[in-house]
C-alpha positions, 0 to 999 in steps of 0.5 A: 442324031444319025447312027453313025454320028452316034457311034463316032461320039460314043468312041470318043466319050465312052469306053469301048468293049468287045463282045466275043461269041463262040461258034457252038458248031466249030469252037471258033471265036469272032467279035460280034459287037463293040459296046460302049459304056460309061467310063465311070462303071466299075469293071464288073459293072462293065462286064455285066452291062455288055452281056445285057446289051448284047441279049435280045429282050424286047428287041434285037440286041443289035438295035441297042443305042450303045451297041455296034453290031459287027455281026447280027448273031444270037444273044450272048450267053455262058461261054462267050467272052468280053474284052476290056482293054487288054483283059478277057473275061468269060461269061459262066452260068453265074457270073464271069471269070478272067481268062486272059 
């Protein structure tokens, strides 16, 4: 299935979360990716999976099937955030914390 059809199917069948990265130079923030996750995952599992899917390990993170890159940027790291519904969580050195 082509990438556009897969992305549209994911938007209907999975939960969409947004990964927000901070600009280390000016402190600004921007949404860099939509990540499509299984609706049956717990909130904590969704937070962790979004982090994992937006990290480059064996390949660039924007090539992951469940990720739609808005910007091809660096890997997600501590200080970046994930928005799930109306809740926002910041990634910490160990784990995460809710900020909004």
